[in-house]
VOFIZA-323762 format. One record per residue (C-alpha): x, y, z; residue in one letter; residue number from 1. Coordinates in nm, 2 decimals, decimal comma. Layout:
# VOFIZA-323762
+--------+--------+--------+------+-----+
!     xx !     yy !     zz ! type ! seq !
+--------+--------+--------+------+-----+
!      X !      Y !      Z !    A ! NUM !
...
+--------+--------+--------+------+-----+
This chain:
# VOFIZA-323762
+--------+--------+--------+------+-----+
!     xx !     yy !     zz ! type ! seq !
+--------+--------+--------+------+-----+
!  -0,01 !   0,00 !  -0,02 !    M !   1 !
!   0,09 !   0,37 !  -0,12 !    Y !   2 !
!   0,34 !   0,44 !   0,18 !    G !   3 !
!   0,46 !   0,13 !   0,34 !    D !   4 !
!   0,80 !  -0,02 !   0,43 !    L !   5 !
!   0,90 !  -0,27 !   0,23 !    L !   6 !
!   1,24 !  -0,32 !   0,34 !    E !   7 !
!   1,52 !  -0,12 !   0,55 !    S !   8 !
!   1,86 !  -0,22 !   0,64 !    R !   9 !
!   2,13 !  -0,03 !   0,81 !    E !  10 !
!   2,41 !   0,12 !   0,62 !    I !  11 !
!   2,71 !   0,34 !   0,75 !    P !  12 !
!   2,62 !   0,70 !   0,82 !    G !  13 !
!   2,90 !   0,92 !   0,67 !    T !  14 !
!   2,83 !   1,25 !   0,90 !    I !  15 !
!   2,99 !   1,19 !   1,24 !    P !  16 !
!   2,70 !   1,13 !   1,50 !    G !  17 !
!   2,41 !   0,99 !   1,24 !    S !  18 !
!   2,26 !   0,69 !   1,18 !    R !  19 !
!   2,16 !   0,58 !   0,83 !    A !  20 !
!   1,94 !   0,33 !   0,65 !    W !  21 !
!   1,83 !   0,21 !   0,29 !    W !  22 !
!   1,48 !   0,15 !   0,23 !    I !  23 !
!   1,23 !   0,00 !  -0,01 !    L !  24 !
!   0,90 !   0,19 !  -0,04 !    V !  25 !
!   0,54 !   0,15 !  -0,16 !    D !  26 !
!   0,46 !   0,43 !  -0,38 !    S !  27 !
!   0,26 !   0,50 !  -0,68 !    E !  28 !
!   0,28 !   0,75 !  -0,97 !    D !  29 !
!   0,06 !   1,01 !  -1,13 !    H !  30 !
!  -0,17 !   0,82 !  -1,25 !    A !  31 !
!  -0,22 !   0,63 !  -0,90 !    G !  32 !
!  -0,05 !   0,30 !  -1,02 !    R !  33 !
!   0,16 !   0,11 !  -0,78 !    P !  34 !
!   0,49 !   0,14 !  -0,79 !    T !  35 !
!   0,82 !   0,10 !  -0,56 !    T !  36 !
!   1,11 !   0,32 !  -0,47 !    T !  37 !
!   1,42 !   0,23 !  -0,26 !    S !  38 !
!   1,60 !   0,54 !  -0,12 !    G !  39 !
!   1,82 !   0,65 !   0,19 !    I !  40 !
!   1,72 !   0,79 !   0,55 !    V !  41 !
!   1,96 !   0,95 !   0,76 !    C !  42 !
!   1,88 !   1,08 !   1,12 !    A !  43 !
!   2,08 !   1,18 !   1,46 !    P !  44 !
!   2,26 !   0,91 !   1,62 !    A !  45 !
!   2,09 !   1,00 !   1,97 !    A !  46 !
!   1,76 !   0,87 !   2,07 !    S !  47 !
!   1,46 !   1,12 !   1,97 !    G !  48 !
!   1,08 !   1,14 !   1,89 !    R !  49 !
!   0,89 !   1,33 !   1,63 !    D !  50 !
!   1,16 !   1,48 !   1,47 !    R !  51 !
!   1,07 !   1,71 !   1,18 !    P !  52 !
!   1,19 !   1,57 !   0,84 !    V !  53 !
!   1,35 !   1,71 !   0,53 !    V !  54 !
!   1,29 !   1,50 !   0,20 !    V !  55 !
!   1,54 !   1,55 !  -0,06 !    W !  56 !
!   1,49 !   1,52 !  -0,44 !    C !  57 !
!   1,76 !   1,49 !  -0,64 !    H !  58 !
!   1,83 !   1,63 !  -1,00 !    G !  59 !
!   1,90 !   1,40 !  -1,28 !    T !  60 !
!   2,08 !   1,11 !  -1,29 !    T !  61 !
!   1,89 !   0,86 !  -1,58 !    G !  62 !
!   1,64 !   0,64 !  -1,66 !    M !  63 !
!   1,70 !   0,33 !  -1,53 !    G !  64 !
!   1,90 !   0,09 !  -1,30 !    D !  65 !
!   2,24 !   0,26 !  -1,37 !    T !  66 !
!   2,11 !   0,61 !  -1,24 !    S !  67 !
!   2,05 !   0,53 !  -0,85 !    V !  68 !
!   2,16 !   0,75 !  -0,59 !    P !  69 !
!   2,15 !   0,50 !  -0,30 !    S !  70 !
!   2,35 !   0,25 !  -0,51 !    A !  71 !
!   2,67 !   0,48 !  -0,54 !    Q !  72 !
!   2,96 !   0,48 !  -0,27 !    A !  73 !
!   2,86 !   0,68 !   0,05 !    D !  74 !
!   2,52 !   0,78 !  -0,05 !    P !  75 !
!   2,45 !   0,89 !   0,32 !    A !  76 !
!   2,64 !   1,22 !   0,32 !    G !  77 !
!   2,65 !   1,56 !   0,18 !    E !  78 !
!   2,62 !   1,60 !  -0,20 !    L !  79 !
!   2,91 !   1,46 !  -0,41 !    V !  80 !
!   2,83 !   1,59 !  -0,79 !    T !  81 !
!   2,95 !   1,44 !  -1,08 !    E !  82 !
!   2,84 !   1,67 !  -1,39 !    M !  83 !
!   3,18 !   1,62 !  -1,58 !    E !  84 !
!   3,33 !   1,31 !  -1,41 !    P !  85 !
!   3,59 !   1,11 !  -1,60 !    A !  86 !
!   3,35 !   0,81 !  -1,51 !    D !  87 !
!   3,05 !   0,88 !  -1,68 !    L !  88 !
!   2,89 !   0,59 !  -1,46 !    S !  89 !
!   2,94 !   0,77 !  -1,17 !    V !  90 !
!   2,57 !   0,98 !  -1,06 !    V !  91 !
!   2,52 !   1,26 !  -0,80 !    D !  92 !
!   2,46 !   1,16 !  -0,43 !    H !  93 !
!   2,40 !   1,25 !  -0,10 !    G !  94 !
!   2,22 !   1,56 !   0,02 !    V !  95 !
!   2,37 !   1,94 !   0,05 !    P !  96 !
!   2,34 !   2,08 !   0,36 !    G !  97 !
!   2,33 !   1,73 !   0,53 !    M !  98 !
!   2,52 !   1,83 !   0,80 !    T !  99 !
!   2,36 !   2,12 !   0,91 !    Q ! 100 !
!   2,02 !   1,97 !   0,89 !    L ! 101 !
!   2,14 !   1,65 !   1,09 !    L ! 102 !
!   2,28 !   1,88 !   1,34 !    A ! 103 !
!   1,95 !   2,07 !   1,42 !    A ! 104 !
!   1,77 !   1,72 !   1,47 !    G ! 105 !
!   1,63 !   1,67 !   1,14 !    I ! 106 !
!   1,56 !   1,34 !   0,98 !    V ! 107 !
!   1,64 !   1,35 !   0,62 !    V ! 108 !
!   1,46 !   1,11 !   0,36 !    V ! 109 !
!   1,63 !   1,09 !   0,00 !    A ! 110 !
!   1,44 !   0,85 !  -0,24 !    P ! 111 !
!   1,59 !   0,74 !  -0,56 !    D ! 112 !
!   1,23 !   0,78 !  -0,74 !    Y ! 113 !
!   1,03 !   0,46 !  -0,93 !    Q ! 114 !
!   1,26 !   0,32 !  -1,18 !    G ! 115 !
!   1,55 !   0,39 !  -1,07 !    L ! 116 !
!   1,66 !   0,06 !  -0,90 !    G ! 117 !
!   1,32 !  -0,05 !  -0,94 !    T ! 118 !
!   1,06 !  -0,19 !  -1,21 !    P ! 119 !
!   0,94 !   0,03 !  -1,47 !    G ! 120 !
!   1,15 !   0,33 !  -1,64 !    F ! 121 !
!   1,19 !   0,64 !  -1,44 !    H ! 122 !
!   0,92 !   0,90 !  -1,53 !    H ! 123 !
!   1,17 !   1,19 !  -1,61 !    Y ! 124 !
!   1,02 !   1,51 !  -1,57 !    G ! 125 !
!   0,69 !   1,43 !  -1,43 !    V ! 126 !
!   0,68 !   1,61 !  -1,11 !    S ! 127 !
!   0,34 !   1,44 !  -1,00 !    A ! 128 !
!   0,51 !   1,11 !  -0,98 !    T ! 129 !
!   0,83 !   1,22 !  -0,80 !    G ! 130 !
!   0,63 !   1,40 !  -0,55 !    A ! 131 !
!   0,46 !   1,11 !  -0,44 !    R ! 132 !
!   0,77 !   0,91 !  -0,41 !    D ! 133 !
!   0,88 !   1,17 !  -0,18 !    A ! 134 !
!   0,59 !   1,15 !   0,02 !    L ! 135 !
!   0,58 !   0,75 !   0,06 !    A ! 136 !
!   0,93 !   0,76 !   0,15 !    S ! 137 !
!   0,87 !   0,98 !   0,45 !    V ! 138 !
!   0,58 !   0,76 !   0,56 !    A ! 139 !
!   0,77 !   0,48 !   0,54 !    A ! 140 !
!   1,08 !   0,63 !   0,74 !    A ! 141 !
!   0,87 !   0,72 !   0,97 !    R ! 142 !
!   0,83 !   0,32 !   1,04 !    R ! 143 !
!   1,22 !   0,23 !   1,11 !    I ! 144 !
!   1,30 !   0,19 !   1,48 !    D ! 145 !
!   1,57 !   0,43 !   1,61 !    G ! 146 !
!   1,46 !   0,68 !   1,34 !    C ! 147 !
!   1,23 !   0,90 !   1,54 !    G ! 148 !
!   1,12 !   1,09 !   1,22 !    A ! 149 !
!   0,77 !   1,28 !   1,31 !    G ! 150 !
!   0,47 !   1,42 !   1,05 !    G ! 151 !
!   0,60 !   1,76 !   1,00 !    R ! 152 !
!   0,79 !   1,77 !   0,68 !    V ! 153 !
!   0,98 !   2,01 !   0,42 !    A ! 154 !
!   1,07 !   1,91 !   0,02 !    A ! 155 !
!   1,42 !   2,03 !  -0,11 !    L ! 156 !
!   1,52 !   1,97 !  -0,43 !    G ! 157 !
!   1,78 !   2,03 !  -0,72 !    W ! 158 !
!   1,73 !   2,04 !  -1,12 !    S ! 159 !
!   1,47 !   1,78 !  -1,22 !    E ! 160 !
!   1,41 !   1,73 !  -0,81 !    G ! 161 !
!   1,37 !   2,09 !  -0,77 !    G ! 162 !
!   1,06 !   2,02 !  -1,00 !    G ! 163 !
!   0,98 !   1,74 !  -0,82 !    V ! 164 !
!   0,99 !   1,93 !  -0,50 !    A ! 165 !
!   0,77 !   2,18 !  -0,64 !    L ! 166 !
!   0,49 !   1,95 !  -0,71 !    G ! 167 !
!   0,48 !   1,84 !  -0,31 !    V ! 168 !
!   0,25 !   2,10 !  -0,24 !    P ! 169 !
!   0,04 !   2,04 !  -0,53 !    E ! 170 !
!  -0,05 !   1,69 !  -0,44 !    L ! 171 !
!  -0,44 !   1,64 !  -0,35 !    P ! 172 !
!  -0,51 !   1,55 !   0,04 !    E ! 173 !
!  -0,55 !   1,19 !  -0,02 !    D ! 174 !
!  -0,18 !   1,15 !  -0,20 !    A ! 175 !
!  -0,02 !   1,34 !   0,17 !    R ! 176 !
!  -0,03 !   1,06 !   0,39 !    L ! 177 !
!  -0,14 !   1,27 !   0,68 !    G ! 178 !
!   0,16 !   1,48 !   0,68 !    L ! 179 !
!   0,18 !   1,79 !   0,75 !    D ! 180 !
!   0,38 !   1,96 !   0,45 !    L ! 181 !
!   0,56 !   2,33 !   0,62 !    R ! 182 !
!   0,77 !   2,43 !   0,30 !    G ! 183 !
!   0,95 !   2,38 !  -0,04 !    V ! 184 !
!   1,30 !   2,49 !  -0,10 !    A ! 185 !
!   1,43 !   2,43 !  -0,47 !    A ! 186 !
!   1,77 !   2,50 !  -0,63 !    F ! 187 !
!   1,74 !   2,59 !  -1,04 !    A ! 188 !
!   1,44 !   2,39 !  -1,06 !    P ! 189 !
!   1,34 !   2,20 !  -1,39 !    G ! 190 !
!   0,96 !   2,23 !  -1,43 !    V ! 191 !
!   0,92 !   2,01 !  -1,78 !    A ! 192 !
!   0,56 !   2,15 !  -1,87 !    G ! 193 !
!   0,67 !   2,51 !  -1,83 !    L ! 194 !
!   1,04 !   2,57 !  -1,93 !    A ! 195 !
!   0,93 !   2,42 !  -2,28 !    L ! 196 !
!   0,61 !   2,69 !  -2,33 !    S ! 197 !
!   0,88 !   2,99 !  -2,27 !    V ! 198 !
!   0,85 !   3,22 !  -2,58 !    V ! 199 !
!   1,11 !   3,08 !  -2,87 !    G ! 200 !
!   1,07 !   2,73 !  -2,72 !    L ! 201 !
!   0,69 !   2,67 !  -2,91 !    T ! 202 !
!   0,64 !   2,50 !  -3,28 !    G ! 203 !
!   0,93 !   2,41 !  -3,48 !    A ! 204 !
!   1,21 !   2,50 !  -3,25 !    N ! 205 !
!   1,06 !   2,32 !  -2,92 !    I ! 206 !
!   1,37 !   2,10 !  -2,88 !    V ! 207 !
!   1,61 !   2,33 !  -3,06 !    A ! 208 !
!   1,93 !   2,29 !  -2,88 !    T ! 209 !
!   2,31 !   2,31 !  -2,96 !    D ! 210 !
!   2,36 !   1,96 !  -2,97 !    G ! 211 !
!   2,17 !   1,62 !  -2,88 !    P ! 212 !
!   2,12 !   1,73 !  -2,49 !    D ! 213 !
!   2,06 !   1,42 !  -2,30 !    P ! 214 !
!   1,79 !   1,58 !  -2,09 !    H ! 215 !
!   1,58 !   1,66 !  -2,38 !    T ! 216 !
!   1,58 !   1,30 !  -2,54 !    L ! 217 !
!   1,50 !   1,18 !  -2,22 !    M ! 218 !
!   1,18 !   1,36 !  -2,15 !    L ! 219 !
!   1,11 !   1,34 !  -2,48 !    L ! 220 !
!   1,08 !   0,95 !  -2,47 !    V ! 221 !
!   0,96 !   0,94 !  -2,14 !    V ! 222 !
!   0,65 !   1,12 !  -2,24 !    N ! 223 !
!   0,60 !   0,94 !  -2,51 !    G ! 224 !
!   0,58 !   0,63 !  -2,36 !    W ! 225 !
!   0,39 !   0,73 !  -2,09 !    L ! 226 !
!   0,09 !   0,91 !  -2,28 !    H ! 227 !
!  -0,11 !   0,66 !  -2,53 !    D ! 228 !
!  -0,16 !   0,95 !  -2,77 !    D ! 229 !
!   0,17 !   1,08 !  -2,83 !    L ! 230 !
!   0,44 !   0,88 !  -3,02 !    D ! 231 !
!   0,81 !   0,94 !  -2,95 !    P ! 232 !
!   0,85 !   0,92 !  -3,34 !    L ! 233 !
!   0,66 !   1,26 !  -3,36 !    D ! 234 !
!   1,01 !   1,44 !  -3,19 !    L ! 235 !
!   1,24 !   1,20 !  -3,24 !    L ! 236 !
!   1,42 !   1,05 !  -3,54 !    T ! 237 !
!   1,41 !   0,65 !  -3,56 !    P ! 238 !
!   1,82 !   0,66 !  -3,49 !    P ! 239 !
!   1,76 !   0,86 !  -3,20 !    A ! 240 !
!   1,43 !   0,62 !  -3,06 !    L ! 241 !
!   1,62 !   0,30 !  -3,15 !    A ! 242 !
!   1,93 !   0,43 !  -2,91 !    M ! 243 !
!   1,73 !   0,50 !  -2,64 !    L ! 244 !
!   1,51 !   0,23 !  -2,66 !    E ! 245 !
!   1,83 !  -0,02 !  -2,65 !    A ! 246 !
!   2,02 !   0,19 !  -2,37 !    E ! 247 !
!   1,78 !   0,37 !  -2,12 !    W ! 248 !
!   1,84 !   0,12 !  -1,86 !    N ! 249 !
!   2,23 !   0,05 !  -1,88 !    R ! 250 !
!   2,34 !   0,39 !  -1,94 !    R ! 251 !
!   2,32 !   0,73 !  -1,70 !    T ! 252 !
!   2,21 !   1,05 !  -1,83 !    C ! 253 !
!   2,57 !   1,13 !  -1,90 !    L ! 254 !
!   2,64 !   0,82 !  -2,07 !    E ! 255 !
!   2,32 !   0,87 !  -2,29 !    L ! 256 !
!   2,45 !   1,22 !  -2,38 !    G ! 257 !
!   2,81 !   1,04 !  -2,52 !    A ! 258 !
!   2,58 !   0,82 !  -2,74 !    L ! 259 !
!   2,39 !   1,07 !  -2,87 !    A ! 260 !
!   2,66 !   1,30 !  -2,97 !    A ! 261 !
!   2,83 !   1,02 !  -3,14 !    E ! 262 !
!   2,49 !   0,89 !  -3,30 !    L ! 263 !
!   2,45 !   1,26 !  -3,44 !    E ! 264 !
!   2,76 !   1,29 !  -3,56 !    R ! 265 !
!   2,67 !   0,96 !  -3,80 !    R ! 266 !
!   2,34 !   1,04 !  -3,87 !    E ! 267 !
!   2,26 !   1,41 !  -3,86 !    G ! 268 !
!   1,99 !   1,60 !  -3,62 !    P ! 269 !
!   1,83 !   1,35 !  -3,38 !    L ! 270 !
!   1,51 !   1,57 !  -3,33 !    L ! 271 !
!   1,28 !   1,61 !  -3,55 !    R ! 272 !
!   0,96 !   1,80 !  -3,43 !    P ! 273 !
!   0,61 !   1,75 !  -3,59 !    D ! 274 !
!   0,47 !   2,10 !  -3,60 !    P ! 275 !
!   0,14 !   1,97 !  -3,59 !    Q ! 276 !
!   0,18 !   1,73 !  -3,26 !    R ! 277 !
!   0,36 !   2,02 !  -3,06 !    V ! 278 !
!   0,06 !   2,17 !  -2,86 !    D ! 279 !
!  -0,05 !   1,80 !  -2,78 !    R ! 280 !
!   0,29 !   1,70 !  -2,64 !    W ! 281 !
!   0,31 !   2,05 !  -2,42 !    L ! 282 !
!  -0,03 !   2,01 !  -2,30 !    A ! 283 !
!   0,05 !   1,66 !  -2,17 !    R ! 284 !
!   0,42 !   1,73 !  -1,99 !    M ! 285 !
!   0,22 !   2,05 !  -1,84 !    A ! 286 !
!  -0,08 !   1,80 !  -1,68 !    E ! 287 !
!   0,20 !   1,61 !  -1,49 !    T ! 288 !
!   0,47 !   1,89 !  -1,41 !    S ! 289 !
!   0,45 !   2,15 !  -1,12 !    A ! 290 !
!   0,30 !   2,51 !  -1,16 !    G ! 291 !
!  -0,06 !   2,35 !  -1,24 !    R ! 292 !
!  -0,24 !   2,47 !  -0,88 !    V ! 293 !
!  -0,15 !   2,69 !  -0,61 !    A ! 294 !
!   0,07 !   2,52 !  -0,34 !    A ! 295 !
!  -0,06 !   2,56 !   0,01 !    D ! 296 !
!   0,28 !   2,62 !   0,16 !    T ! 297 !
!   0,55 !   2,90 !   0,10 !    P ! 298 !
!   0,77 !   2,83 !  -0,20 !    V ! 299 !
!   1,15 !   2,96 !  -0,19 !    W ! 300 !
!   1,37 !   2,91 !  -0,51 !    I ! 301 !
!   1,76 !   2,97 !  -0,55 !    A ! 302 !
!   1,84 !   3,09 !  -0,92 !    T ! 303 !
!   2,18 !   3,10 !  -1,04 !    G ! 304 !
!   2,23 !   3,38 !  -1,29 !    T ! 305 !
!   2,47 !   3,20 !  -1,52 !    D ! 306 !
!   2,32 !   2,88 !  -1,49 !    D ! 307 !
!   2,31 !   2,75 !  -1,85 !    A ! 308 !
!   2,12 !   2,39 !  -1,79 !    T ! 309 !
!   1,78 !   2,52 !  -1,62 !    V ! 310 !
!   1,81 !   2,87 !  -1,77 !    V ! 311 !
!   1,67 !   3,14 !  -1,53 !    P ! 312 !
!   1,41 !   3,24 !  -1,81 !    A ! 313 !
!   1,29 !   2,88 !  -1,75 !    F ! 314 !
!   1,27 !   2,90 !  -1,35 !    Q ! 315 !
!   1,12 !   3,24 !  -1,42 !    Q ! 316 !
!   0,84 !   3,07 !  -1,60 !    A ! 317 !
!   0,75 !   2,86 !  -1,27 !    Y ! 318 !
!   0,76 !   3,18 !  -1,05 !    V ! 319 !
!   0,52 !   3,37 !  -1,27 !    D ! 320 !
!   0,28 !   3,11 !  -1,31 !    T ! 321 !
!   0,30 !   2,98 !  -0,97 !    A ! 322 !
!   0,24 !   3,36 !  -0,82 !    R ! 323 !
!  -0,04 !   3,41 !  -1,08 !    A ! 324 !
!  -0,22 !   3,09 !  -0,90 !    L ! 325 !
!  -0,18 !   3,24 !  -0,55 !    G ! 326 !
!   0,14 !   3,05 !  -0,46 !    T ! 327 !
!   0,35 !   3,23 !  -0,20 !    E ! 328 !
!   0,71 !   3,22 !  -0,40 !    V ! 329 !
!   1,03 !   3,37 !  -0,26 !    T ! 330 !
!   1,31 !   3,42 !  -0,54 !    Q ! 331 !
!   1,67 !   3,49 !  -0,46 !    R ! 332 !
!   1,94 !   3,51 !  -0,75 !    Q ! 333 !
!   2,29 !   3,41 !  -0,66 !    Y ! 334 !
!   2,51 !   3,61 !  -0,91 !    E ! 335 !
!   2,78 !   3,42 !  -1,11 !    G ! 336 !
!   2,64 !   3,08 !  -1,00 !    A ! 337 !
!   2,57 !   2,82 !  -1,26 !    D ! 338 !
!   2,37 !   2,52 !  -1,22 !    H ! 339 !
!   2,61 !   2,33 !  -0,97 !    V ! 340 !
!   2,75 !   2,63 !  -0,79 !    G ! 341 !
!   2,41 !   2,75 !  -0,70 !    V ! 342 !
!   2,32 !   2,43 !  -0,48 !    V ! 343 !
!   2,65 !   2,52 !  -0,28 !    F ! 344 !
!   2,61 !   2,88 !  -0,29 !    A ! 345 !
!   2,24 !   2,87 !  -0,15 !    A ! 346 !
!   2,25 !   2,53 !   0,06 !    Q ! 347 !
!   2,28 !   2,72 !   0,40 !    A ! 348 !
!   2,03 !   2,98 !   0,32 !    D ! 349 !
!   1,78 !   2,69 !   0,20 !    A ! 350 !
!   1,84 !   2,48 !   0,53 !    S ! 351 !
!   1,78 !   2,82 !   0,71 !    A ! 352 !
!   1,45 !   2,84 !   0,56 !    V ! 353 !
!   1,36 !   2,49 !   0,58 !    L ! 354 !
!   1,44 !   2,50 !   0,95 !    L ! 355 !
!   1,25 !   2,80 !   1,01 !    D ! 356 !
!   0,95 !   2,64 !   0,84 !    R ! 357 !
!   0,97 !   2,36 !   1,04 !    L ! 358 !
!   1,01 !   2,48 !   1,38 !    D ! 359 !
!   1,34 !   2,34 !   1,43 !    A ! 360 !
+--------+--------+--------+------+-----+
């Protein structure tokens, strides 16, 4: 049942004075279909009860079983980013500000998301699925002896996970599992359905990039697989689709990018949007992204002015849409920060915002 703890085992806690567990959780996707997600739970080692919880929603890693944050070395520590690694098979893992949060008596929960190490493909860019994984993992963590997790919750996310975190306060009451959601903070949030509607990303150049961007390829193939009225070949060339069908479950996002670059050198452009189908794609992606209804808790966003991955205009699209719906949004700009740099520049500020909201 949604939110049940299926399995847990204690693992080494990287942060001094902490305990950590790997978990497997019953969850559900945006359409209410049953799924599972794995993840990590970290708590202060000292005994405690009714501790506030911060759920970490991680950024893009991939679509399948090679892209699991909890399967990396030392997953229960501070964030380790691998945006340009020598080994493309390593993915981001850990949680920014973990030390600060644990010192304040917070339990930190970090789901992997469904499809990453569990059956099926990951619903990349679908905020409404990831948000359920986040709350299901919190509910499951409350069943771990020695953890002490209570019902007060805040969500923290980055990039893809920023969009997931923003989707948490938009969930209907029956998906909340009785949890008391207090706030959301997001670094450079990626909200696919709104980003693709920004002026200049409509019509024939909806998927225009400077090269075969793996994030775009994953977003398109996932939505093509999820929706019966969409066909990936509306926007992808046959060679691109064949590569993704063969490699999605055994390659990280960065590895898919390398394969796409090699394929494009041989075959030419991998993207070919059908102008007659673009509007339908935009509508379907908007249906499962954040920014659909007013969030019932305050939202805080950190934007790096030099972010070339989730560019400031994409983030502004969410801010403007959310405010128009009635969401209380605070946005802070970090001058000179890129997509990775904004996390480290803003992590202390984000933690302080969430600790205040949690009365911690």
